[in-house]
C-alpha positions in Angstrom: -0.1 0.0 0.0 1.7 3.3 -1.1 2.0 5.7 1.8 1.4 8.8 -0.3 -1.5 10.1 -2.3 -1.7 8.4 -5.8 -3.0 10.0 -9.1 -5.7 12.3 -9.7 -3.3 15.1 -11.0 -5.9 16.6 -13.4 -8.5 16.9 -10.7 -6.1 18.2 -8.2 -4.8 20.8 -10.5 -8.5 21.9 -11.3 -9.3 22.3 -7.6 -6.1 24.3 -7.0 -7.1 26.6 -9.8 -10.6 27.1 -8.3 -9.1 27.7 -4.8 -6.7 30.3 -6.1 -8.8 32.1 -8.5 -10.2 35.5 -7.1 -13.6 35.3 -8.5 -14.7 31.6 -8.0 -16.8 30.6 -5.1 -18.7 27.3 -5.6 -17.5 23.8 -7.0 -19.2 20.5 -7.1 -17.7 17.0 -7.0 -19.7 13.9 -7.6 -18.9 10.2 -8.1 -19.7 6.8 -6.7 -18.9 5.6 -3.3 -15.3 4.1 -2.8 -14.1 6.3 -5.8 -11.9 8.6 -3.7 -13.8 11.8 -3.5 -13.3 12.5 0.1 -9.4 11.5 0.0 -9.0 13.8 -3.0 -10.6 16.8 -1.4 -8.8 16.4 1.9 -5.6 16.2 0.0 -6.3 19.2 -2.0 -7.0 21.5 1.0 -4.7 24.2 2.2 -3.8 23.7 5.9 -4.8 26.9 8.0 -7.2 28.1 5.2 -9.8 25.3 5.0 -12.4 23.3 6.8 -14.0 20.0 6.1 -17.3 18.5 7.2 -18.7 15.1 6.6 -22.4 15.3 6.5 -24.8 12.5 8.0 -28.3 11.3 7.7 -29.7 13.3 10.8 -32.3 15.8 11.7 -31.9 19.4 10.6 -30.9 20.6 14.0 -28.4 17.8 14.4 -26.8 18.5 11.0 -26.5 22.1 11.7 -24.9 21.7 15.0 -22.3 19.1 13.7 -21.4 21.6 10.9 -21.0 24.5 13.2 -18.9 22.4 15.5 -16.6 21.3 12.7 -16.2 24.8 11.5 -15.4 26.1 15.0 -12.9 23.2 15.6 -11.0 23.9 12.4 -11.0 27.8 12.5 -11.4 29.3 15.9 -7.6 29.2 16.7 -6.9 31.0 13.5 -9.5 33.9 13.9 -9.7 36.8 16.3 -12.1 36.4 19.2 -15.1 38.3 17.6 -15.1 36.2 14.4 -14.7 32.9 16.4 -17.7 34.0 18.8 -19.8 34.6 15.6 -19.1 31.0 14.5 -19.9 29.7 17.8 -23.1 31.5 18.4 -24.7 31.5 14.9 -28.1 29.6 15.3 -29.1 29.2 11.6 -27.3 28.5 8.2 -27.4 32.2 6.9 -25.4 33.9 9.7 -23.2 31.0 9.9 -22.2 31.1 6.3 -21.9 34.9 6.4 -19.5 34.4 9.4 -17.4 32.1 7.3 -17.3 34.7 4.4 -15.9 37.1 7.0 -13.3 34.5 8.2 -12.3 34.1 4.5 -11.7 37.8 4.3 -9.5 37.6 7.5 -7.6 34.7 6.3 -7.1 35.9 2.7 -8.9 32.7 1.6 -11.1 30.0 3.0 -12.1 26.8 1.4 -14.9 24.8 3.0 -15.7 21.2 1.8 -19.1 19.7 2.6 -19.0 16.0 2.0 -22.2 14.1 1.2 -24.0 17.4 0.8 -27.3 15.8 -0.3 -27.6 14.6 3.3 -28.2 18.2 4.4 -30.4 19.3 1.7 -32.7 16.3 2.3 -33.1 17.2 5.9 -33.4 20.9 5.2 -34.7 21.7 1.7 -34.2 25.4 2.3 -30.4 25.2 2.5 -29.9 25.5 -1.2 -31.8 28.9 -1.4 -29.8 30.2 1.6 -26.8 29.2 -0.2 -27.8 31.1 -3.3 -28.3 34.2 -1.2 -25.0 34.0 0.4 -23.2 33.3 -2.7 -24.7 36.3 -4.2 -23.6 38.4 -1.2 -20.0 37.2 -1.2 -19.7 37.8 -4.9 -20.9 41.4 -4.5 -18.3 41.8 -1.6 -15.6 40.0 -3.2 -15.1 37.8 -0.2 -12.7 34.9 -0.9 -14.9 32.1 0.4 -14.7 28.8 -1.6 -17.5 26.2 -1.0 -17.0 22.5 -2.4 -20.2 20.6 -2.4 -19.5 16.8 -2.7 -21.9 13.9 -3.0 -22.0 10.2 -4.0 -25.6 10.5 -5.2 -25.0 11.2 -8.9 -28.6 12.1 -9.7 -29.0 14.5 -6.7 -25.6 16.2 -7.2 -26.6 16.8 -11.0 -30.0 18.2 -9.7 -28.0 21.0 -8.1 -27.0 22.2 -11.4 -30.4 22.0 -13.1 -32.5 25.0 -14.1 -34.9 24.4 -11.4 -32.3 24.6 -8.7 -31.6 27.7 -6.6 -27.9 27.1 -7.4 -28.3 26.9 -11.1 -25.5 28.9 -12.9 -23.6 29.4 -9.6 -21.0 26.6 -9.8 -17.7 27.4 -11.2 -16.2 24.1 -11.3 -18.2 20.7 -11.7 -16.0 17.5 -11.4 -17.1 13.9 -11.8 -14.7 11.4 -10.4 -14.4 8.0 -12.3 -12.4 5.0 -11.3 -8.7 5.3 -11.7 -7.2 4.6 -15.1 -5.0 1.6 -15.4 -1.6 3.3 -14.9 -2.9 5.2 -11.7 -4.2 1.8 -10.5 -0.9 0.2 -11.0 0.8 2.7 -8.6 -0.9 1.1 -5.8 1.0 -2.1 -6.3 4.5 -1.2 -7.8 6.1 -4.6 -7.0 3.8 -6.5 -9.3 4.8 -7.4 -12.8 2.7 -6.1 -15.8 0.9 -9.4 -16.1 0.1 -9.2 -12.3 -1.2 -5.7 -12.7 -3.4 -6.7 -15.7 -4.8 -9.5 -13.7 -5.4 -7.1 -10.7 -7.1 -4.9 -13.0 -9.3 -7.6 -14.3 -10.6 -8.6 -10.8 -10.4 -5.5 -8.7 -10.9 -2.6 -11.2 -9.9 0.9 -10.5 -11.7 2.0 -7.4 -9.1 3.6 -4.9 -10.6 2.2 -1.9 -10.3 -1.5 -3.1 -6.8 -0.8 -4.4 -5.7 0.7 -1.2 -6.4 -2.7 0.6 -4.0 -4.5 -1.8 -0.6 -5.8 -0.5 1.9 -6.3 -3.4 4.1 -8.4 -1.2 1.8 -11.3 -2.1 0.3 -12.3 -5.2 -3.0 -11.1 -6.8 -4.7 -14.4 -6.1 -3.8 -14.2 -2.4 -5.1 -10.7 -2.1 -8.4 -11.7 -3.9 -8.9 -14.7 -1.7 -8.1 -12.5 1.5 -10.4 -9.5 0.5 -13.0 -11.0 -1.7 -13.6 -14.7 -1.6 -13.1 -14.9 2.3 -16.6 -14.7 3.7 -15.0 -12.3 6.4 -12.9 -10.3 3.9 -13.3 -6.5 3.6 -14.8 -6.7 0.2 -16.7 -9.8 0.4 -20.1 -8.0 0.8 -19.0 -4.8 -1.1 -21.3 -5.4 -4.2 -24.5 -6.2 -2.0 -23.7 -3.0 0.1 -23.4 -0.9 -3.0 -26.6 -2.1 -4.6 -28.4 -1.8 -1.4 -27.1 1.8 -0.7 -27.6 3.2 -4.2 -30.6 1.3 -5.6 -34.3 1.1 -4.6 -34.8 -2.4 -6.0 -31.5 -4.1 -5.4 -32.8 -7.5 -6.4 -33.8 -6.5 -9.7 -30.6 -4.8 -10.5 -28.6 -7.7 -9.1 -30.5 -9.9 -11.6 -29.5 -7.7 -14.4 -25.9 -7.6 -13.5 -26.0 -11.4 -13.1 -27.4 -11.7 -16.6 -24.7 -9.4 -18.2 -22.0 -11.2 -16.3 -23.1 -14.5 -17.8 -22.6 -13.3 -21.3 -26.2 -12.0 -22.1 -25.1 -8.7 -23.7 -28.2 -7.9 -25.8 -31.3 -6.3 -24.5 -33.5 -9.3 -25.4 -31.2 -11.8 -23.7 -31.0 -9.7 -20.5 -34.8 -9.5 -20.4 -35.2 -13.2 -20.8 -32.6 -14.1 -18.2 -33.5 -11.6 -15.6 -37.3 -12.1 -16.0 -38.2 -8.6 -16.6 -41.0 -6.9 -18.5 -39.5 -5.5 -21.8 -40.8 -2.1 -21.1 -38.9 -1.7 -17.8 -35.4 -2.7 -18.8 -34.3 0.6 -20.1 -34.8 2.5 -16.9 -32.9 -0.1 -14.9 -30.0 0.1 -17.5 -29.9 3.7 -17.5 -29.5 3.8 -13.6 -26.8 1.2 -13.8 -25.0 3.2 -16.5 -25.2 6.3 -14.2 -23.5 4.4 -11.4 -20.8 3.3 -13.8 -21.8 -0.5 -13.3 -23.0 -1.1 -16.9 -21.7 0.2 -20.1 -23.4 0.1 -23.5 -21.2 -0.7 -26.5 -21.8 0.4 -30.0 -19.6 0.0 -33.0 -17.7 3.2 -33.7 -18.9 3.3 -37.2 -22.5 2.7 -36.3 -25.2 5.4 -36.8 -27.1 6.7 -33.9 -30.1 4.7 -35.2 -28.2 1.5 -35.4 -29.8 -1.5 -33.4 -26.5 -3.5 -32.9 -26.3 -2.3 -29.2 -24.7 -4.5 -26.5 -24.1 -4.2 -22.7 -21.3 -5.0 -20.6 -20.3 -4.8 -16.9 -18.2 -1.7 -16.7 -16.7 -2.2 -13.2 -14.3 -5.1 -13.3 -14.6 -5.7 -9.6 -18.5 -6.1 -9.9 -17.9 -8.3 -12.9 -15.4 -10.5 -11.1 -17.8 -10.7 -8.0 -20.5 -12.2 -10.1 -18.2 -14.3 -12.0 -16.2 -15.9 -9.1 -17.7 -15.2 -5.9 -21.5 -15.3 -6.2 -21.7 -18.7 -7.9 -19.7 -20.2 -5.0 -21.0 -18.5 -1.9 -22.1 -21.7 -0.3 -18.8 -23.4 -0.9 -16.8 -20.4 0.4 -18.9 -20.4 3.6 -18.2 -24.2 4.1 -14.7 -24.6 3.0 -13.3 -21.0 3.3 -11.3 -19.1 0.7 -7.9 -20.9 0.7 -7.2 -22.3 -2.5 -10.5 -20.8 -4.0 -8.3 -18.6 -6.5 -7.0 -21.9 -8.0 -10.5 -23.5 -8.0 -12.8 -20.8 -9.1 -10.7 -18.1 -10.8 -7.6 -19.2 -12.4 -9.0 -21.8 -14.7 -11.0 -19.2 -16.7 -9.3 -15.9 -16.0 -7.1 -15.9 -19.0 -9.5 -17.8 -21.2 -12.9 -16.0 -20.6 -13.1 -13.4 -23.4 -14.9 -11.1 -20.9 -12.2 -11.5 -18.1 -8.6 -10.7 -18.6 -8.6 -10.6 -22.5 -11.4 -7.9 -22.3 -9.2 -5.9 -19.7 -6.3 -6.3 -22.0 -8.4 -4.6 -24.7 -9.5 -1.9 -22.3 -6.0 -1.1 -21.4 -4.8 -1.2 -25.0 -7.5 1.3 -26.0 -6.4 3.5 -23.1 -2.9 3.4 -24.2 -3.9 4.4 -27.7 -5.7 7.5 -26.2 -2.6 8.4 -24.3 -0.3 8.0 -27.2 -2.6 9.4 -30.0 0.0 12.0 -31.0 2.2 9.3 -32.2 -0.4 8.1 -34.8 -2.4 11.3 -35.8 -2.2 15.0 -35.1 -5.6 16.0 -36.4 -9.3 15.5 -35.5 -10.3 11.9 -34.7 -13.3 10.0 -33.4 -13.9 7.9 -30.4 -11.3 5.2 -29.7 -13.6 2.1 -29.5 -14.4 -1.1 -31.2 -15.7 -2.2 -34.7 -18.6 -4.7 -33.9 -20.1 -6.8 -36.5 -23.8 -6.8 -37.0 -26.3 -9.6 -36.3 -25.8 -12.6 -38.7 -22.4 -11.4 -40.0 -19.3 -13.7 -39.6 -17.2 -12.6 -36.6 -15.1 -9.7 -37.6 -14.8 -7.7 -34.4 -11.8 -5.3 -34.3 -10.5 -4.7 -30.7 -9.3 -1.1 -31.3 -10.7 1.2 -33.9 -10.6 4.9 -34.4 -11.6 7.1 -37.3 -9.0 9.7 -38.3 -10.1 12.9 -40.0 -13.6 13.3 -41.6 -15.4 13.0 -45.0 -13.5 11.6 -47.9 -10.2 12.2 -46.2 -11.1 9.9 -43.4 -8.5 7.1 -42.4 -8.6 4.6 -39.7 -6.3 3.4 -36.9 -7.0 -0.3 -36.2 -5.7 -2.9 -33.8 -5.9 -6.3 -32.5 -5.2 -7.6 -29.0 -3.8 -11.0 -28.2 -3.9 -12.2 -24.6 -2.1 -15.4 -25.2 1.0 -17.1 -23.9 2.7 -17.6 -27.3 4.4 -14.7 -29.1 2.2 -13.2 -32.0 3.2 -13.8 -35.6 2.0 -12.8 -39.0 -1.3 -14.6 -38.7 -2.6 -12.1 -36.3 -1.8 -9.2 -38.6 -3.6 -11.0 -41.5 -6.7 -11.7 -39.3 -6.6 -7.9 -38.4 -6.5 -7.0 -42.1 -9.2 -9.6 -43.1 -11.6 -8.3 -40.5 -11.0 -4.7 -41.5 -11.9 -5.6 -45.0 -15.1 -7.1 -44.0 -16.1 -4.1 -42.0 -14.6 -1.2 -44.1 -14.0 -2.5 -47.4 -11.1 -0.6 -49.1 -10.9 2.2 -46.6 -7.5 3.6 -45.9 -5.7 2.5 -42.7 -3.2 4.9 -41.3 -1.7 2.4 -38.9 -2.1 -1.1 -37.9 -1.6 -1.9 -34.2 -0.9 -5.3 -32.7 -0.9 -5.7 -28.8 0.7 -8.9 -27.3 0.9 -10.3 -23.8 3.8 -12.5 -24.7 5.6 -10.3 -27.4 6.1 -11.0 -31.0 7.7 -13.6 -33.3 11.0 -12.7 -34.6 9.6 -12.8 -38.1 7.1 -10.0 -37.4 9.0 -6.8 -37.3 7.4 -3.3 -37.2 7.0 -1.7 -40.6 5.9 1.8 -41.5 2.3 1.1 -41.1 2.5 -1.3 -38.3 3.1 -0.6 -34.6 3.8 -3.6 -32.3 2.9 -3.0 -28.5 4.0 -5.3 -25.8 2.4 -5.7 -22.3 5.6 -4.1 -20.7 5.2 -1.0 -23.0 1.6 -0.6 -21.9 2.7 -0.3 -18.4 5.6 1.9 -19.1 5.7 5.3 -17.5 4.3 8.0 -19.7 3.9 11.8 -19.7 0.4 11.5 -21.3 -2.9 12.7 -19.7 -3.6 11.1 -16.5 -7.0 10.1 -15.1 -10.5 10.9 -16.3 
């Protein structure tokens, strides 16, 4: 476990710009539980010019009292007696917030983080209107108070920014925190090899809370047994806790996740497997997409009206739970987790196309995004996948990106091989044949081959061919970090 803060460089920079700017006063941060929002905000704050409050699901009076106590504890030693007294004796939100604005003026700048802000507005719906008034006042007076409102409820945090909200148009910075990218995730376990890092990505994903529990002095399998497969492990009940906390009908959502984890990727297949009425599926899928648990997949060359739409589990940890833990809960309870990795995970981790091979494809596409300048300097489309339509012979391309537009459009196309043998010319031929089925005689700017085990000596990089090894995927880069 690294002793220092890991990653989030782009988000930290955005927060620092917000704190330092003279005319910014409100920021919002939203993201799923366990994604590292609180850790990021605490790391970003400037000692002596900041205060942090963790809201709770309490009565309005209790919430107000806790907030006032936190502000007093953080600031009273930094303020003259009269300002500290104003904080202590404020009896409602308006005078307390105005006192904080005066404290900001005295200190030169003051940043206040309110974590899980929706808990406060649920118990006191007038708080948003009070904030609207106070923000207007501090903007007029030029007082350097910075408020950061944070929440795990994506929909409620988004509602703060809608036209009907009193805070509409007030926010100067709106951040959404996603799971860490594969290189940021790798920084938690620097002792592991690239192959181990890929396996860790496939079963633990990119949630900082999960990654912080890993111990790279032992292997990925030992960690997975200890944290996930062990009935007493810290993450054994994590999926259940997440669904119960975030969703009103957890059993329905769990059935959908189970169906997708078993390879039901089309809407009709999910409806049948989960036993749902066809008319209700879309609302459930949209909620799962909002939480980052399910992702819709469409071929990068598909039109908006194309019906060849598929779904996959977007969070590798949730996918691994449904694949390796849920089907064996009884056995794990009776026999324990020792040896469970070898029995339940290892036999299929590298062979199941939806497990490590799919993670390898995700990592390869992320690598292309970081290195796009090597291939193309102009306008380009989404870096995704080319997927065959129903009834067509299999011709899926793992990495595809349209370069340029109109008649000048070219393609960047790649194939990913998660196999134990070095890749040779057959992989390139397969890639080129599949491209011809999809795109005919379209111009290809560069062919890409990604290999776990390297490349056969006879296959050498040519002007239009780029070979990328697993080691290179995990090599340090100066490219953009995070999402």
